[in-house]
DOKOL-297214 format. One record per residue (C-alpha): residue number from 1; residue in three letters; x, y negated, z. Coordinates in Angstrom, 3 decimals. Layout:
N
[pt NUM; 'ALA'; [X; Y; Z]] ...
END
This chain:
367
[pt 1; 'MET'; [-32.102; 36.403; -22.751]] [pt 2; 'LYS'; [-29.682; 35.194; -20.069]] [pt 3; 'ILE'; [-30.173; 31.910; -18.189]] [pt 4; 'LEU'; [-27.568; 30.268; -15.943]] [pt 5; 'ILE'; [-29.128; 28.372; -13.016]] [pt 6; 'ALA'; [-27.007; 25.635; -11.409]] [pt 7; 'CYS'; [-29.190; 23.153; -9.535]] [pt 8; 'ASP'; [-28.156; 20.487; -7.064]] [pt 9; 'LYS'; [-30.116; 20.312; -3.804]] [pt 10; 'PHE'; [-33.532; 18.661; -3.803]] [pt 11; 'LYS'; [-32.679; 16.164; -1.079]] [pt 12; 'GLY'; [-34.554; 16.722; 2.152]] [pt 13; 'THR'; [-36.485; 19.749; 0.899]] [pt 14; 'PHE'; [-34.539; 22.570; -0.770]] [pt 15; 'THR'; [-30.870; 23.538; -0.928]] [pt 16; 'SER'; [-29.113; 24.390; -4.181]] [pt 17; 'LYS'; [-29.409; 28.080; -3.334]] [pt 18; 'GLN'; [-33.102; 27.877; -2.386]] [pt 19; 'ILE'; [-34.199; 26.072; -5.545]] [pt 20; 'GLY'; [-32.047; 28.386; -7.674]] [pt 21; 'GLU'; [-33.567; 31.494; -6.119]] [pt 22; 'ALA'; [-37.095; 30.119; -6.533]] [pt 23; 'ILE'; [-36.525; 29.550; -10.261]] [pt 24; 'ALA'; [-34.806; 32.929; -10.709]] [pt 25; 'LYS'; [-37.733; 34.716; -9.078]] [pt 26; 'ILE'; [-40.104; 33.189; -11.630]] [pt 27; 'LEU'; [-37.881; 33.984; -14.616]] [pt 28; 'ILE'; [-37.269; 37.580; -13.559]] [pt 29; 'ARG'; [-41.028; 38.156; -13.801]] [pt 30; 'LYS'; [-40.699; 37.077; -17.446]] [pt 31; 'ASN'; [-37.927; 39.683; -17.965]] [pt 32; 'ILE'; [-35.272; 36.984; -18.245]] [pt 33; 'GLU'; [-31.802; 37.766; -16.880]] [pt 34; 'THR'; [-30.542; 35.067; -14.516]] [pt 35; 'GLN'; [-27.364; 34.078; -12.725]] [pt 36; 'ILE'; [-27.398; 31.525; -9.893]] [pt 37; 'LEU'; [-24.540; 29.175; -9.050]] [pt 38; 'GLU'; [-24.663; 27.273; -5.760]] [pt 39; 'VAL'; [-23.288; 23.853; -6.679]] [pt 40; 'SER'; [-22.704; 20.434; -5.130]] [pt 41; 'ASP'; [-20.920; 17.238; -6.094]] [pt 42; 'GLY'; [-19.392; 16.668; -2.657]] [pt 43; 'GLY'; [-22.499; 16.159; -0.546]] [pt 44; 'ASP'; [-24.858; 18.732; 0.949]] [pt 45; 'GLY'; [-23.800; 22.268; 0.045]] [pt 46; 'PHE'; [-20.172; 21.411; -0.767]] [pt 47; 'LEU'; [-18.694; 23.983; 1.616]] [pt 48; 'ASN'; [-20.927; 26.754; 0.300]] [pt 49; 'SER'; [-19.805; 25.963; -3.244]] [pt 50; 'MET'; [-16.132; 25.988; -2.252]] [pt 51; 'LEU'; [-16.447; 29.347; -0.477]] [pt 52; 'THR'; [-16.268; 30.802; -3.985]] [pt 53; 'LEU'; [-12.503; 30.316; -3.706]] [pt 54; 'GLY'; [-12.472; 33.285; -1.333]] [pt 55; 'ASN'; [-9.311; 32.478; 0.638]] [pt 56; 'PHE'; [-10.940; 30.283; 3.299]] [pt 57; 'ASN'; [-12.434; 31.027; 6.700]] [pt 58; 'GLN'; [-15.222; 29.031; 8.331]] [pt 59; 'ILE'; [-14.127; 27.293; 11.534]] [pt 60; 'LYS'; [-16.731; 26.103; 14.029]] [pt 61; 'CYS'; [-16.124; 22.865; 15.892]] [pt 62; 'GLU'; [-17.889; 20.474; 18.234]] [pt 63; 'THR'; [-18.322; 16.954; 16.905]] [pt 64; 'VAL'; [-20.943; 14.168; 16.872]] [pt 65; 'ASP'; [-23.564; 13.040; 14.388]] [pt 66; 'ALA'; [-23.784; 9.566; 12.865]] [pt 67; 'LEU'; [-25.397; 8.207; 16.057]] [pt 68; 'GLY'; [-22.858; 9.773; 18.401]] [pt 69; 'ASN'; [-24.915; 12.748; 19.584]] [pt 70; 'LYS'; [-22.945; 15.950; 20.223]] [pt 71; 'ILE'; [-23.493; 18.660; 17.603]] [pt 72; 'MET'; [-21.800; 21.800; 16.329]] [pt 73; 'SER'; [-20.339; 21.707; 12.833]] [pt 74; 'ASN'; [-17.865; 23.676; 10.746]] [pt 75; 'PHE'; [-15.169; 23.322; 8.111]] [pt 76; 'LEU'; [-13.149; 25.648; 5.910]] [pt 77; 'LEU'; [-9.553; 26.552; 6.752]] [pt 78; 'SER'; [-7.309; 28.454; 4.354]] [pt 79; 'LYS'; [-6.061; 31.797; 5.617]] [pt 80; 'ASP'; [-2.496; 30.450; 5.696]] [pt 81; 'ASN'; [-3.666; 27.355; 7.644]] [pt 82; 'THR'; [-2.186; 24.972; 5.071]] [pt 83; 'SER'; [-5.437; 23.551; 3.661]] [pt 84; 'ALA'; [-8.837; 22.515; 4.980]] [pt 85; 'ILE'; [-12.094; 21.595; 3.272]] [pt 86; 'ILE'; [-14.592; 19.378; 5.077]] [pt 87; 'GLU'; [-18.142; 18.399; 4.126]] [pt 88; 'SER'; [-18.996; 14.976; 5.571]] [pt 89; 'SER'; [-22.721; 15.720; 5.681]] [pt 90; 'LYS'; [-22.037; 18.599; 8.098]] [pt 91; 'SER'; [-21.285; 16.033; 10.802]] [pt 92; 'ILE'; [-22.646; 12.645; 9.724]] [pt 93; 'GLY'; [-25.340; 13.817; 7.315]] [pt 94; 'LEU'; [-28.608; 11.973; 6.876]] [pt 95; 'LYS'; [-30.418; 15.305; 7.120]] [pt 96; 'LEU'; [-29.172; 15.729; 10.709]] [pt 97; 'ILE'; [-31.114; 12.714; 11.963]] [pt 98; 'SER'; [-34.901; 12.588; 11.953]] [pt 99; 'PRO'; [-36.394; 9.748; 9.860]] [pt 100; 'GLN'; [-37.755; 7.941; 12.923]] [pt 101; 'ASN'; [-34.305; 7.872; 14.575]] [pt 102; 'ARG'; [-32.236; 6.698; 11.597]] [pt 103; 'SER'; [-30.374; 3.419; 12.066]] [pt 104; 'VAL'; [-27.890; 2.570; 9.346]] [pt 105; 'LEU'; [-26.571; -0.474; 11.241]] [pt 106; 'LEU'; [-25.755; 1.502; 14.391]] [pt 107; 'SER'; [-24.539; 4.677; 12.706]] [pt 108; 'GLY'; [-20.885; 5.487; 12.087]] [pt 109; 'SER'; [-18.549; 8.152; 10.741]] [pt 110; 'TRP'; [-16.979; 9.153; 14.083]] [pt 111; 'GLY'; [-18.070; 12.764; 13.664]] [pt 112; 'LEU'; [-16.153; 13.072; 10.416]] [pt 113; 'GLY'; [-13.037; 11.721; 12.136]] [pt 114; 'ILE'; [-13.382; 14.286; 14.923]] [pt 115; 'THR'; [-13.692; 17.088; 12.353]] [pt 116; 'ILE'; [-10.593; 15.831; 10.545]] [pt 117; 'LYS'; [-8.715; 15.834; 13.866]] [pt 118; 'LYS'; [-9.768; 19.448; 14.449]] [pt 119; 'ALA'; [-8.388; 20.346; 11.016]] [pt 120; 'LEU'; [-5.137; 18.457; 11.696]] [pt 121; 'GLU'; [-4.671; 20.479; 14.891]] [pt 122; 'GLN'; [-4.219; 23.520; 12.629]] [pt 123; 'ASN'; [-1.126; 21.832; 11.091]] [pt 124; 'THR'; [-2.818; 21.530; 7.709]] [pt 125; 'LYS'; [-0.882; 19.863; 4.922]] [pt 126; 'LYS'; [-3.849; 19.212; 2.612]] [pt 127; 'ILE'; [-7.376; 18.189; 3.543]] [pt 128; 'MET'; [-10.225; 17.821; 1.075]] [pt 129; 'VAL'; [-13.300; 15.888; 2.210]] [pt 130; 'GLY'; [-16.516; 16.186; 0.225]] [pt 131; 'VAL'; [-18.576; 13.045; 0.660]] [pt 132; 'GLY'; [-22.230; 12.343; 0.047]] [pt 133; 'GLY'; [-25.518; 12.617; 1.896]] [pt 134; 'THR'; [-24.272; 10.623; 4.890]] [pt 135; 'ALA'; [-26.339; 8.545; 7.292]] [pt 136; 'THR'; [-23.810; 5.733; 7.536]] [pt 137; 'VAL'; [-22.373; 2.774; 5.649]] [pt 138; 'ASP'; [-19.295; 2.013; 7.748]] [pt 139; 'GLY'; [-16.469; 2.335; 5.221]] [pt 140; 'PHE'; [-14.930; 5.261; 7.156]] [pt 141; 'CYS'; [-14.116; 2.918; 10.056]] [pt 142; 'GLY'; [-15.706; 5.133; 12.696]] [pt 143; 'ALA'; [-13.649; 8.088; 11.503]] [pt 144; 'ALA'; [-10.491; 5.963; 11.329]] [pt 145; 'ASN'; [-11.123; 4.863; 14.926]] [pt 146; 'GLU'; [-11.183; 8.523; 16.005]] [pt 147; 'LEU'; [-7.866; 9.003; 14.193]] [pt 148; 'GLY'; [-6.185; 6.200; 16.166]] [pt 149; 'PHE'; [-6.901; 3.026; 14.190]] [pt 150; 'ASN'; [-8.306; 0.143; 16.217]] [pt 151; 'PHE'; [-10.488; -2.741; 15.073]] [pt 152; 'LEU'; [-10.380; -6.181; 16.670]] [pt 153; 'ASP'; [-12.596; -9.263; 16.362]] [pt 154; 'LYS'; [-11.280; -12.820; 15.980]] [pt 155; 'ASN'; [-10.819; -13.051; 19.759]] [pt 156; 'GLY'; [-8.750; -9.889; 19.944]] [pt 157; 'ASN'; [-11.514; -7.780; 21.454]] [pt 158; 'PHE'; [-11.944; -4.137; 20.472]] [pt 159; 'ILE'; [-14.943; -3.459; 18.211]] [pt 160; 'ILE'; [-17.082; -0.336; 18.010]] [pt 161; 'PRO'; [-16.904; 0.299; 14.243]] [pt 162; 'ASN'; [-20.386; 0.784; 12.808]] [pt 163; 'GLY'; [-22.366; -0.748; 9.974]] [pt 164; 'LYS'; [-23.485; -3.734; 12.021]] [pt 165; 'ASN'; [-19.993; -4.642; 13.240]] [pt 166; 'LEU'; [-18.075; -4.516; 9.954]] [pt 167; 'ILE'; [-18.595; -8.256; 9.538]] [pt 168; 'LYS'; [-16.842; -8.888; 12.894]] [pt 169; 'ILE'; [-13.586; -7.113; 12.036]] [pt 170; 'ALA'; [-10.675; -9.544; 11.938]] [pt 171; 'ASN'; [-7.688; -7.234; 12.419]] [pt 172; 'ILE'; [-6.878; -3.548; 11.967]] [pt 173; 'ILE'; [-4.257; -1.998; 14.261]] [pt 174; 'VAL'; [-2.438; 1.034; 12.819]] [pt 175; 'PRO'; [-1.565; 3.795; 15.326]] [pt 176; 'LYS'; [2.148; 4.063; 16.205]] [pt 177; 'ASN'; [2.021; 7.851; 16.068]] [pt 178; 'ASN'; [-0.253; 8.343; 13.091]] [pt 179; 'PRO'; [-1.505; 11.961; 13.163]] [pt 180; 'THR'; [-2.402; 11.850; 9.471]] [pt 181; 'GLU'; [0.851; 10.667; 7.874]] [pt 182; 'ASN'; [2.192; 14.140; 7.084]] [pt 183; 'THR'; [-1.015; 15.366; 5.487]] [pt 184; 'GLN'; [-2.233; 14.831; 1.937]] [pt 185; 'PHE'; [-5.902; 13.837; 1.690]] [pt 186; 'PHE'; [-8.379; 14.120; -1.159]] [pt 187; 'VAL'; [-11.896; 12.725; -1.465]] [pt 188; 'ALA'; [-14.344; 14.783; -3.513]] [pt 189; 'ALA'; [-16.697; 11.950; -4.443]] [pt 190; 'ASP'; [-20.269; 12.528; -5.564]] [pt 191; 'VAL'; [-20.592; 9.146; -7.294]] [pt 192; 'SER'; [-18.408; 6.578; -9.085]] [pt 193; 'ASN'; [-19.874; 3.553; -7.265]] [pt 194; 'THR'; [-17.575; 0.868; -5.879]] [pt 195; 'LEU'; [-17.399; -0.225; -2.230]] [pt 196; 'PHE'; [-19.588; -3.305; -2.634]] [pt 197; 'GLY'; [-21.385; -5.305; -5.313]] [pt 198; 'GLN'; [-24.488; -4.587; -7.344]] [pt 199; 'ASN'; [-23.374; -0.975; -7.785]] [pt 200; 'GLY'; [-21.891; -0.698; -4.304]] [pt 201; 'ALA'; [-22.488; 1.402; -1.212]] [pt 202; 'ALA'; [-24.848; -0.994; 0.564]] [pt 203; 'LYS'; [-27.112; -2.031; -2.301]] [pt 204; 'VAL'; [-27.429; 1.371; -3.945]] [pt 205; 'PHE'; [-27.307; 3.769; -0.995]] [pt 206; 'GLY'; [-28.370; 1.580; 1.941]] [pt 207; 'PRO'; [-32.098; 1.841; 1.135]] [pt 208; 'GLN'; [-31.788; 5.628; 0.802]] [pt 209; 'LYS'; [-30.483; 5.706; 4.372]] [pt 210; 'GLY'; [-33.384; 3.597; 5.628]] [pt 211; 'ALA'; [-31.898; 0.096; 5.370]] [pt 212; 'THR'; [-34.261; -2.844; 4.909]] [pt 213; 'PRO'; [-33.359; -5.595; 2.391]] [pt 214; 'GLN'; [-32.053; -7.739; 5.272]] [pt 215; 'GLN'; [-29.939; -4.858; 6.591]] [pt 216; 'VAL'; [-28.557; -4.221; 3.102]] [pt 217; 'GLU'; [-27.249; -7.798; 3.049]] [pt 218; 'ILE'; [-25.637; -7.347; 6.482]] [pt 219; 'LEU'; [-23.908; -4.197; 5.263]] [pt 220; 'GLU'; [-22.858; -5.859; 1.995]] [pt 221; 'LEU'; [-21.201; -8.773; 3.801]] [pt 222; 'GLY'; [-19.591; -6.314; 6.208]] [pt 223; 'LEU'; [-18.075; -4.202; 3.439]] [pt 224; 'LYS'; [-16.717; -7.301; 1.708]] [pt 225; 'ASN'; [-15.137; -8.412; 4.976]] [pt 226; 'LEU'; [-13.679; -4.957; 5.546]] [pt 227; 'ALA'; [-12.077; -4.995; 2.085]] [pt 228; 'ASP'; [-10.532; -8.406; 2.833]] [pt 229; 'VAL'; [-9.085; -7.253; 6.167]] [pt 230; 'ILE'; [-7.778; -4.018; 4.651]] [pt 231; 'LYS'; [-5.981; -6.054; 1.984]] [pt 232; 'LYS'; [-4.542; -8.400; 4.623]] [pt 233; 'ASP'; [-3.454; -5.805; 7.188]] [pt 234; 'LEU'; [-2.884; -2.641; 5.143]] [pt 235; 'GLY'; [-1.843; -4.200; 1.834]] [pt 236; 'LYS'; [-4.378; -2.249; -0.248]] [pt 237; 'ASP'; [-7.112; -3.533; -2.542]] [pt 238; 'VAL'; [-10.066; -1.138; -2.327]] [pt 239; 'SER'; [-12.674; -3.514; -3.750]] [pt 240; 'LYS'; [-12.882; -2.005; -7.227]] [pt 241; 'ILE'; [-11.964; 1.643; -6.730]] [pt 242; 'LEU'; [-14.346; 3.951; -8.583]] [pt 243; 'GLY'; [-15.838; 6.292; -6.000]] [pt 244; 'GLY'; [-14.978; 3.864; -3.210]] [pt 245; 'GLY'; [-18.648; 3.526; -2.330]] [pt 246; 'ALA'; [-19.184; 7.285; -1.994]] [pt 247; 'GLY'; [-20.535; 8.432; 1.368]] [pt 248; 'GLY'; [-21.213; 4.882; 2.523]] [pt 249; 'GLY'; [-17.704; 3.653; 1.736]] [pt 250; 'ILE'; [-15.831; 6.786; 2.829]] [pt 251; 'GLY'; [-14.024; 6.892; -0.522]] [pt 252; 'ALA'; [-12.562; 3.416; -0.112]] [pt 253; 'GLY'; [-11.884; 3.897; 3.590]] [pt 254; 'MET'; [-9.985; 7.147; 3.166]] [pt 255; 'THR'; [-7.956; 5.550; 0.399]] [pt 256; 'ALA'; [-7.050; 2.664; 2.716]] [pt 257; 'PHE'; [-6.465; 4.489; 5.993]] [pt 258; 'LEU'; [-5.242; 7.906; 4.807]] [pt 259; 'ASN'; [-3.752; 7.202; 1.353]] [pt 260; 'ALA'; [-6.315; 9.622; -0.032]] [pt 261; 'LYS'; [-6.808; 10.347; -3.708]] [pt 262; 'ILE'; [-10.369; 10.237; -5.031]] [pt 263; 'ILE'; [-11.385; 13.003; -7.417]] [pt 264; 'SER'; [-14.688; 14.037; -8.953]] [pt 265; 'GLY'; [-16.497; 16.393; -6.608]] [pt 266; 'SER'; [-18.609; 17.765; -9.431]] [pt 267; 'ASP'; [-15.550; 18.506; -11.601]] [pt 268; 'LEU'; [-13.920; 20.321; -8.694]] [pt 269; 'VAL'; [-16.981; 22.430; -7.901]] [pt 270; 'LEU'; [-17.783; 23.317; -11.524]] [pt 271; 'LYS'; [-14.187; 24.419; -12.049]] [pt 272; 'THR'; [-14.294; 26.439; -8.825]] [pt 273; 'VAL'; [-17.470; 28.324; -9.782]] [pt 274; 'ASN'; [-16.215; 28.863; -13.358]] [pt 275; 'PHE'; [-19.198; 27.001; -14.833]] [pt 276; 'ASP'; [-17.946; 26.467; -18.407]] [pt 277; 'SER'; [-17.204; 30.138; -19.006]] [pt 278; 'LEU'; [-20.497; 31.312; -17.503]] [pt 279; 'ALA'; [-22.487; 28.686; -19.410]] [pt 280; 'SER'; [-20.869; 29.676; -22.705]] [pt 281; 'GLN'; [-22.014; 33.261; -22.101]] [pt 282; 'SER'; [-25.617; 32.179; -21.407]] [pt 283; 'ASP'; [-28.462; 31.337; -23.790]] [pt 284; 'ALA'; [-29.416; 28.210; -21.827]] [pt 285; 'VAL'; [-28.718; 26.442; -18.535]] [pt 286; 'ILE'; [-31.170; 25.251; -15.912]] [pt 287; 'SER'; [-30.056; 22.447; -13.618]] [pt 288; 'GLY'; [-31.914; 19.893; -11.569]] [pt 289; 'GLU'; [-32.236; 17.629; -8.553]] [pt 290; 'GLY'; [-34.946; 15.960; -6.524]] [pt 291; 'CYS'; [-34.831; 12.649; -8.373]] [pt 292; 'PHE'; [-33.426; 12.548; -11.904]] [pt 293; 'ASP'; [-32.485; 8.880; -12.261]] [pt 294; 'PHE'; [-29.747; 6.400; -13.226]] [pt 295; 'GLN'; [-27.403; 7.766; -10.543]] [pt 296; 'THR'; [-27.329; 11.140; -12.305]] [pt 297; 'GLU'; [-24.819; 9.774; -14.809]] [pt 298; 'SER'; [-22.600; 8.136; -12.141]] [pt 299; 'GLY'; [-20.629; 11.183; -11.051]] [pt 300; 'LYS'; [-23.520; 13.416; -9.967]] [pt 301; 'ILE'; [-23.230; 17.112; -10.721]] [pt 302; 'VAL'; [-26.387; 17.280; -12.857]] [pt 303; 'GLY'; [-25.001; 14.602; -15.176]] [pt 304; 'ASN'; [-21.720; 16.505; -15.372]] [pt 305; 'ILE'; [-23.559; 19.726; -16.244]] [pt 306; 'ILE'; [-25.473; 17.928; -19.004]] [pt 307; 'ASN'; [-22.221; 16.624; -20.509]] [pt 308; 'ARG'; [-20.592; 20.042; -20.386]] [pt 309; 'CYS'; [-23.616; 21.718; -21.976]] [pt 310; 'LYS'; [-23.512; 19.150; -24.752]] [pt 311; 'LYS'; [-19.891; 20.067; -25.523]] [pt 312; 'LEU'; [-20.785; 23.766; -25.398]] [pt 313; 'ASP'; [-23.857; 23.149; -27.593]] [pt 314; 'LYS'; [-26.078; 24.742; -24.967]] [pt 315; 'LYS'; [-29.623; 23.712; -24.221]] [pt 316; 'VAL'; [-30.105; 22.466; -20.663]] [pt 317; 'ILE'; [-33.431; 22.369; -18.840]] [pt 318; 'ILE'; [-33.615; 19.807; -16.035]] [pt 319; 'VAL'; [-36.039; 20.617; -13.233]] [pt 320; 'CYS'; [-36.736; 17.660; -10.967]] [pt 321; 'GLY'; [-39.243; 16.325; -8.500]] [pt 322; 'THR'; [-39.532; 13.065; -10.417]] [pt 323; 'SER'; [-37.712; 11.590; -13.413]] [pt 324; 'GLN'; [-36.704; 8.017; -14.112]] [pt 325; 'ASN'; [-34.075; 8.971; -16.668]] [pt 326; 'LYS'; [-34.191; 8.139; -20.383]] [pt 327; 'MET'; [-32.380; 11.283; -21.497]] [pt 328; 'LYS'; [-35.709; 12.664; -22.714]] [pt 329; 'GLN'; [-34.769; 11.661; -26.249]] [pt 330; 'ASN'; [-31.811; 14.086; -26.289]] [pt 331; 'LYS'; [-32.679; 17.139; -28.406]] [pt 332; 'ASN'; [-30.606; 19.494; -26.211]] [pt 333; 'ILE'; [-32.342; 18.446; -22.985]] [pt 334; 'GLU'; [-35.755; 19.494; -21.757]] [pt 335; 'ILE'; [-37.069; 17.817; -18.598]] [pt 336; 'ILE'; [-39.557; 19.510; -16.295]] [pt 337; 'GLU'; [-40.984; 16.934; -13.906]] [pt 338; 'LEU'; [-42.886; 18.517; -11.025]] [pt 339; 'PHE'; [-44.570; 15.403; -9.617]] [pt 340; 'ASP'; [-45.945; 12.240; -11.251]] [pt 341; 'ASN'; [-44.932; 10.122; -8.264]] [pt 342; 'THR'; [-42.424; 10.660; -5.476]] [pt 343; 'PRO'; [-44.199; 12.832; -2.884]] [pt 344; 'ASP'; [-43.666; 12.768; 0.876]] [pt 345; 'LEU'; [-41.390; 15.524; 2.175]] [pt 346; 'GLU'; [-44.232; 17.647; 3.544]] [pt 347; 'THR'; [-46.025; 17.639; 0.192]] [pt 348; 'ALA'; [-42.805; 18.331; -1.710]] [pt 349; 'ILE'; [-41.957; 21.331; 0.479]] [pt 350; 'LYS'; [-45.476; 22.728; 0.279]] [pt 351; 'GLU'; [-46.202; 22.260; -3.420]] [pt 352; 'THR'; [-42.839; 22.659; -5.195]] [pt 353; 'PRO'; [-42.931; 26.518; -5.439]] [pt 354; 'THR'; [-46.419; 26.498; -6.969]] [pt 355; 'ARG'; [-45.595; 23.683; -9.356]] [pt 356; 'LEU'; [-42.417; 25.499; -10.437]] [pt 357; 'SER'; [-44.421; 28.618; -11.284]] [pt 358; 'LYS'; [-46.922; 26.641; -13.331]] [pt 359; 'ALA'; [-44.164; 24.712; -15.111]] [pt 360; 'PHE'; [-42.418; 27.893; -16.299]] [pt 361; 'GLU'; [-45.569; 29.919; -16.943]] [pt 362; 'ASN'; [-45.674; 29.166; -20.670]] [pt 363; 'PHE'; [-42.281; 27.533; -21.085]] [pt 364; 'ASN'; [-40.482; 28.318; -24.331]] [pt 365; 'PHE'; [-36.715; 27.970; -23.929]] [pt 366; 'PHE'; [-36.183; 27.546; -27.653]] [pt 367; 'ASN'; [-39.084; 25.307; -28.645]] 
END
């Protein structure tokens, strides 16, 4: 029997590679052949997934995190210097800031802008940015500021673009010598959410980044204001773009400021790692994520894997920390839920390996 393992990260605890290796170790003891794919939908682990392409080098660079602290990061540069691949969570990732220091109102995407500048210095003609797992909801304004765009309030004063100040933006000043105008940009989005609204960046992702209900409303009003000013000053309507809410509004912001095209991060990664062919040659597929919920079907890689397995008529086993998804009724899907309730990170890290072993101890792949 051959099983293909392609799990997303378990946010805050295990990477795609770590959870895949843990499952493979268990299955090998049962004399089951396994193959692990390191996958991502644009967020954490995106660069590792794209390294499968083989013609990219890793470039180290100094940048800042979402609170402006200096850090070292990296991006991928093609060997002919024409293309770069950037993972937003490598600079402005939520995982880079300890829970007690997170502040979604004060955070911004400056670090991503600095990384993009570093890539532009290599005379790249195409830049792909994988978004997801960020600590900010600033609509890419911090990054745009680093790339030469300025933001003014109603009195003509310069504004530090962060989540809190989006509501104050009255005018956007485009740089005279725009360093990005000769480069084609792509956004590998991990979700299909819009910039604002019930399914938008603030209301859906704000709480995940530590925002209180009051802060979510501040961010929501700020994103609406940003969309209005973008329409007024840049002539673009980003209010309803699918994927615009990805990365805390990075999708919409890159569309507005850099004329970027939004694509599905999960489609890109699964094509890159040759998922369909490998799945068709396997008896079953194991995928999973920390929380299997309604967002899974909104552009996430696990939802994409489920859809592809359905077309291939392959059984898929979903391993997750907790499940709030109603896919349990699907005959081709088996869900292994490791915890009854969402555990704290320390408990999840400590108990997940043991719970995985117990879950697969008597598991029948073809029951």
